[in-house]
DOLUMKOL-979036 format. One record per residue (C-alpha): residue number from 0; x, y, z. Coordinates in steps of 0.5 Angstrom, whole numbers, plus 2048, in hexadecimal, padded with zeros to 3 digits. Layout:
(atom NUM (X Y Z))
...
This chain:
(atom 0 (760 87D 7B9))
(atom 1 (75A 880 7BA))
(atom 2 (759 882 7C2))
(atom 3 (752 881 7C6))
(atom 4 (74F 887 7C8))
(atom 5 (74C 888 7CF))
(atom 6 (746 88C 7CE))
(atom 7 (744 88D 7D5))
(atom 8 (745 889 7DC))
(atom 9 (744 882 7DC))
(atom 10 (73E 87F 7E0))
(atom 11 (73E 878 7E3))
(atom 12 (737 877 7E1))
(atom 13 (739 878 7DA))
(atom 14 (73E 873 7D9))
(atom 15 (73D 86E 7D4))
(atom 16 (741 868 7D7))
(atom 17 (73D 862 7D5))
(atom 18 (741 861 7CE))
(atom 19 (748 861 7D3))
(atom 20 (745 85C 7D7))
(atom 21 (743 858 7D1))
(atom 22 (74A 858 7CE))
(atom 23 (74D 856 7D5))
(atom 24 (748 850 7D5))
(atom 25 (749 84E 7CE))
(atom 26 (751 84D 7D0))
(atom 27 (74F 849 7D6))
(atom 28 (74A 845 7D2))
(atom 29 (750 844 7CD))
(atom 30 (754 842 7D3))
(atom 31 (759 847 7D1))
(atom 32 (75A 848 7D9))
(atom 33 (756 845 7DF))
(atom 34 (754 84C 7E2))
(atom 35 (754 854 7E2))
(atom 36 (753 859 7E7))
(atom 37 (752 861 7E4))
(atom 38 (751 867 7E7))
(atom 39 (74F 86E 7E5))
(atom 40 (750 875 7E9))
(atom 41 (74F 87C 7E8))
(atom 42 (74E 882 7EB))
(atom 43 (752 87F 7F1))
(atom 44 (74D 87A 7F2))
(atom 45 (74D 872 7F0))
(atom 46 (747 872 7EB))
(atom 47 (747 86B 7E9))
(atom 48 (74A 864 7EB))
(atom 49 (748 85D 7E9))
(atom 50 (74B 857 7E9))
(atom 51 (74A 851 7E3))
(atom 52 (74C 84A 7E3))
(atom 53 (750 846 7E8))
(atom 54 (756 848 7EC))
(atom 55 (758 841 7ED))
(atom 56 (756 83B 7E8))
(atom 57 (756 835 7EE))
(atom 58 (759 830 7E8))
(atom 59 (75F 82E 7E5))
(atom 60 (764 82F 7EB))
(atom 61 (765 82C 7F1))
(atom 62 (765 833 7F5))
(atom 63 (75F 835 7F1))
(atom 64 (75A 831 7F5))
(atom 65 (754 836 7F6))
(atom 66 (751 83A 7F0))
(atom 67 (750 841 7F2))
(atom 68 (74B 846 7EE))
(atom 69 (74F 84D 7ED))
(atom 70 (74C 852 7F2))
(atom 71 (74E 85A 7F3))
(atom 72 (752 859 7FA))
(atom 73 (757 853 7F6))
(atom 74 (75E 855 7F5))
(atom 75 (762 855 7EE))
(atom 76 (769 854 7ED))
(atom 77 (76A 85B 7EA))
(atom 78 (771 85A 7E6))
(atom 79 (774 860 7E4))
(atom 80 (76E 864 7E6))
(atom 81 (773 864 7EC))
(atom 82 (777 868 7E9))
(atom 83 (772 86E 7EA))
(atom 84 (772 86D 7F1))
(atom 85 (77A 86D 7F2))
(atom 86 (779 874 7EE))
(atom 87 (774 877 7F2))
(atom 88 (779 876 7F8))
(atom 89 (77E 879 7F4))
(atom 90 (77A 87F 7F3))
(atom 91 (778 880 7FA))
(atom 92 (780 880 7FC))
(atom 93 (781 885 7F6))
(atom 94 (77C 889 7F9))
(atom 95 (77E 889 800))
(atom 96 (785 88B 7FD))
(atom 97 (789 884 7FF))
(atom 98 (78B 883 7F8))
(atom 99 (78B 886 7F1))
(atom 100 (78A 882 7EB))
(atom 101 (790 885 7E8))
(atom 102 (794 882 7EE))
(atom 103 (799 87C 7EC))
(atom 104 (798 875 7EF))
(atom 105 (79F 876 7F2))
(atom 106 (79C 87C 7F6))
(atom 107 (798 877 7FA))
(atom 108 (79C 871 7F9))
(atom 109 (7A3 872 7F8))
(atom 110 (7A5 86B 7F7))
(atom 111 (7A0 86B 7F0))
(atom 112 (7A6 86E 7ED))
(atom 113 (7A9 867 7EB))
(atom 114 (7AA 865 7E4))
(atom 115 (7A9 86C 7E1))
(atom 116 (7A3 86E 7E4))
(atom 117 (7A5 874 7E8))
(atom 118 (7A1 879 7E3))
(atom 119 (79A 876 7E3))
(atom 120 (794 87A 7E6))
(atom 121 (78E 879 7E9))
(atom 122 (78A 87B 7E3))
(atom 123 (78E 877 7DE))
(atom 124 (78C 871 7E3))
(atom 125 (785 872 7E3))
(atom 126 (784 874 7DB))
(atom 127 (787 86D 7D9))
(atom 128 (78E 871 7D7))
(atom 129 (793 86E 7DC))
(atom 130 (796 869 7D7))
(atom 131 (795 862 7DB))
(atom 132 (78E 860 7D9))
(atom 133 (790 858 7DA))
(atom 134 (794 859 7E1))
(atom 135 (791 854 7E6))
(atom 136 (790 854 7EE))
(atom 137 (790 84C 7EF))
(atom 138 (78A 84A 7F2))
(atom 139 (78D 847 7F8))
(atom 140 (790 84E 7FA))
(atom 141 (789 852 7FA))
(atom 142 (788 851 802))
(atom 143 (78F 853 804))
(atom 144 (78F 85B 801))
(atom 145 (797 85B 803))
(atom 146 (798 856 7FE))
(atom 147 (793 859 7F9))
(atom 148 (797 860 7FA))
(atom 149 (79E 85C 7F8))
(atom 150 (79A 859 7F2))
(atom 151 (798 860 7EF))
(atom 152 (79F 863 7F1))
(atom 153 (7A2 85D 7ED))
(atom 154 (79D 85E 7E7))
(atom 155 (7A1 85F 7E0))
(atom 156 (79F 864 7DA))
(atom 157 (79D 861 7D4))
(atom 158 (79D 868 7D0))
(atom 159 (79F 86F 7D3))
(atom 160 (79A 872 7D7))
(atom 161 (795 877 7D3))
(atom 162 (797 874 7CD))
(atom 163 (791 870 7CC))
(atom 164 (78A 86F 7CE))
(atom 165 (789 868 7D0))
(atom 166 (784 865 7D5))
(atom 167 (787 863 7DB))
(atom 168 (782 85D 7DE))
(atom 169 (785 85C 7E5))
(atom 170 (78C 85F 7E5))
(atom 171 (78B 866 7E6))
(atom 172 (786 866 7EB))
(atom 173 (78A 862 7EF))
(atom 174 (78F 867 7EF))
(atom 175 (789 86D 7F1))
(atom 176 (787 868 7F7))
(atom 177 (78E 868 7F9))
(atom 178 (78E 870 7F9))
(atom 179 (788 871 7FC))
(atom 180 (78B 86C 802))
(atom 181 (791 871 802))
(atom 182 (78D 877 803))
(atom 183 (788 875 808))
(atom 184 (78B 86F 80C))
(atom 185 (785 86B 80B))
(atom 186 (784 864 807))
(atom 187 (782 867 800))
(atom 188 (77B 863 801))
(atom 189 (77A 867 808))
(atom 190 (77C 86D 805))
(atom 191 (777 86D 7FF))
(atom 192 (771 86B 803))
(atom 193 (773 870 808))
(atom 194 (774 876 803))
(atom 195 (76F 874 7FE))
(atom 196 (76A 86F 7FF))
(atom 197 (768 871 806))
(atom 198 (767 878 805))
(atom 199 (763 877 7FF))
(atom 200 (75E 873 803))
(atom 201 (760 86C 7FF))
(atom 202 (763 868 805))
(atom 203 (75D 862 804))
(atom 204 (75E 863 7FC))
(atom 205 (766 863 7FA))
(atom 206 (76B 85E 7FD))
(atom 207 (773 85F 7FC))
(atom 208 (774 858 7FE))
(atom 209 (76D 853 7FF))
(atom 210 (76D 852 807))
(atom 211 (76A 84B 809))
(atom 212 (764 84E 80C))
(atom 213 (762 850 805))
(atom 214 (763 849 801))
(atom 215 (75C 848 801))
(atom 216 (75A 84E 7FD))
(atom 217 (760 84C 7F8))
(atom 218 (75D 84B 7F0))
(atom 219 (762 845 7ED))
(atom 220 (766 847 7E7))
(atom 221 (765 842 7E1))
(atom 222 (768 842 7DA))
(atom 223 (765 83F 7D4))
(atom 224 (765 838 7D3))
(atom 225 (761 834 7CD))
(atom 226 (762 82D 7D0))
(atom 227 (75E 82F 7D6))
(atom 228 (757 82F 7D6))
(atom 229 (757 836 7D9))
(atom 230 (75B 838 7D4))
(atom 231 (760 83B 7DA))
(atom 232 (766 838 7DE))
(atom 233 (768 83B 7E5))
(atom 234 (76E 83F 7E5))
(atom 235 (773 83F 7EB))
(atom 236 (771 846 7ED))
(atom 237 (76B 843 7F0))
(atom 238 (76E 83E 7F5))
(atom 239 (775 841 7F6))
(atom 240 (776 844 7FD))
(atom 241 (77D 847 7FB))
(atom 242 (77A 84B 7F5))
(atom 243 (774 84D 7F9))
(atom 244 (777 850 7FF))
(atom 245 (77D 853 7FC))
(atom 246 (779 859 7F9))
(atom 247 (77E 859 7F3))
(atom 248 (77E 861 7F1))
(atom 249 (77E 860 7EA))
(atom 250 (778 85B 7EA))
(atom 251 (776 858 7F0))
(atom 252 (770 85C 7F4))
(atom 253 (769 859 7F4))
(atom 254 (763 85E 7F4))
(atom 255 (75C 85F 7F2))
(atom 256 (759 863 7EC))
(atom 257 (756 868 7F0))
(atom 258 (75D 869 7F4))
(atom 259 (760 86A 7ED))
(atom 260 (75A 86F 7EB))
(atom 261 (75B 873 7F1))
(atom 262 (762 874 7F0))
(atom 263 (761 877 7E9))
(atom 264 (75C 87B 7EC))
(atom 265 (761 87E 7F1))
(atom 266 (765 880 7EB))
(atom 267 (75F 883 7E7))
(atom 268 (75D 887 7ED))
(atom 269 (763 88B 7ED))
(atom 270 (766 887 7F3))
(atom 271 (760 888 7F8))
(atom 272 (75D 882 7FB))
(atom 273 (758 881 801))
(atom 274 (758 888 802))
(atom 275 (760 888 803))
(atom 276 (765 88B 7FE))
(atom 277 (769 885 7FD))
(atom 278 (76E 887 7F7))
(atom 279 (76E 88E 7F4))
(atom 280 (76B 88F 7ED))
(atom 281 (773 892 7EB))
(atom 282 (776 88B 7ED))
(atom 283 (770 887 7E9))
(atom 284 (771 88C 7E3))
(atom 285 (779 88A 7E4))
(atom 286 (778 883 7E4))
(atom 287 (772 882 7DF))
(atom 288 (775 884 7D9))
(atom 289 (779 881 7D3))
(atom 290 (780 881 7D5))
(atom 291 (782 87C 7CF))
(atom 292 (77F 880 7CA))
(atom 293 (77E 87C 7C3))
(atom 294 (784 877 7C5))
(atom 295 (782 870 7C3))
(atom 296 (782 86B 7C9))
(atom 297 (786 866 7C6))
(atom 298 (783 860 7CA))
(atom 299 (77C 863 7C9))
(atom 300 (77D 865 7C2))
(atom 301 (77A 86B 7C2))
(atom 302 (77B 872 7C5))
(atom 303 (778 871 7CC))
(atom 304 (778 879 7CE))
(atom 305 (77B 877 7D5))
(atom 306 (779 87B 7DB))
(atom 307 (77C 87A 7E2))
(atom 308 (778 874 7E3))
(atom 309 (772 874 7DF))
(atom 310 (773 875 7D7))
(atom 311 (76E 87A 7D3))
(atom 312 (76A 878 7CD))
(atom 313 (76D 87E 7C8))
(atom 314 (76B 87E 7C1))
(atom 315 (76F 878 7BE))
(atom 316 (76B 873 7BA))
(atom 317 (76B 86E 7BF))
(atom 318 (76D 86E 7C6))
(atom 319 (76C 868 7CB))
(atom 320 (766 867 7D0))
(atom 321 (763 86E 7CF))
(atom 322 (75E 86D 7C9))
(atom 323 (75E 871 7C3))
(atom 324 (758 875 7C5))
(atom 325 (75C 878 7CB))
(atom 326 (75E 87F 7CB))
(atom 327 (766 881 7CA))
(atom 328 (766 883 7D2))
(atom 329 (763 87C 7D4))
(atom 330 (768 878 7D8))
(atom 331 (769 871 7DC))
(atom 332 (76D 86B 7DD))
(atom 333 (76C 864 7DC))
(atom 334 (76D 85D 7DF))
(atom 335 (771 858 7DA))
(atom 336 (76B 854 7D6))
(atom 337 (766 855 7DB))
(atom 338 (764 85C 7DD))
(atom 339 (764 864 7DC))
(atom 340 (762 86A 7E0))
(atom 341 (761 871 7DD))
(atom 342 (75F 878 7DE))
(atom 343 (75C 87D 7D9))
(atom 344 (75D 884 7DB))
(atom 345 (758 886 7D6))
(atom 346 (752 883 7D9))
(atom 347 (754 882 7E0))
(atom 348 (753 87A 7E0))
(atom 349 (758 875 7E2))
(atom 350 (757 86E 7E0))
(atom 351 (75A 867 7E3))
(atom 352 (75A 861 7DF))
(atom 353 (75D 85A 7E3))
(atom 354 (75D 853 7E0))
(atom 355 (760 84D 7E3))
(atom 356 (763 849 7DD))
(atom 357 (769 84C 7DA))
(atom 358 (768 84C 7D2))
(atom 359 (76D 84D 7CD))
(atom 360 (76E 852 7C7))
(atom 361 (76B 854 7C3))
(atom 362 (764 852 7C6))
(atom 363 (766 856 7CC))
(atom 364 (767 85D 7C9))
(atom 365 (761 85C 7C5))
(atom 366 (75C 85A 7CA))
(atom 367 (75F 860 7CE))
(atom 368 (75D 865 7C9))
(atom 369 (756 862 7C8))
(atom 370 (755 862 7CF))
(atom 371 (757 86A 7D0))
(atom 372 (753 86C 7CA))
(atom 373 (74D 868 7CD))
(atom 374 (74E 86D 7D3))
(atom 375 (74E 873 7CE))
(atom 376 (748 871 7CB))
(atom 377 (745 870 7D1))
(atom 378 (747 877 7D3))
(atom 379 (743 879 7CC))
(atom 380 (749 87A 7C8))
């Protein structure tokens, strides 16, 4: 695969973003999704943020009564982009000497040893090798973390930990959340906020659990429905307060595109943000590397080159989300059917793309490739 070549520094004034904007507008015209929010950052600063279409349609559902044009301060469900915030919190605890990724879960949660899970490590959890991808924490337990802890201790193995790579949609990060609570003595939502979100200056952009005071900023979430004039029907996450407030650690945070772009700028800047060294370059180098080699993620059907949070592009023919033009060391993470955020160490650019309809494959991955490639074209590649 031919890699893009950066011939000099990127300048904001030379960006050719109109084709990217036109592509997004065409998706909205085709009723692929009601709205979109993007952000691009470089050199430690936010360069571009723009919103398209509608955050709320205002039709088709009793709870969806007021149309709301998408604006830059609106909050979008991040789905599995949430995992990168949990990872960032764990990186901070690692740097502070409060955990090692080679630790076993039982070093922090002794009860996790039940059902043969005594040897599972934090690294296996965060790289989707723990062996229980389909384990669930029932929704009625989410707000009682003592019961959540018992539920994760009761998880049973589907296969031996470390023997397979298979995306753990929610299960592994419930365990990681309980590890965070065991180490910090705090509700994991508060720990993520205090250890990661606030130090990065993003307390108005990222929420681990959506407070009532921010409901007016919420972009409703939809899914395709050809029977509706809008082409969309409202999803439960738009009105389900239990979901919105739980801050489900594998997929329940809310945020802005600028917040996600700046998170990845921190990673590109060697851990330095707002004049403060938030993380060391050594910690980031350890976390953002390929820990699963070329092993196929059996859920994704391709190697995902998983780091301790984000995954890397690598050199395989296909990769989900990062685009075919991305260099091998580009890294990022997505949110199911809706979004993708990434960083490119070669250009220093980070990019976030959030939408509000959960669309199925294969179009979801196809459009992510087109969107990312359009960004690289805008950079002159």
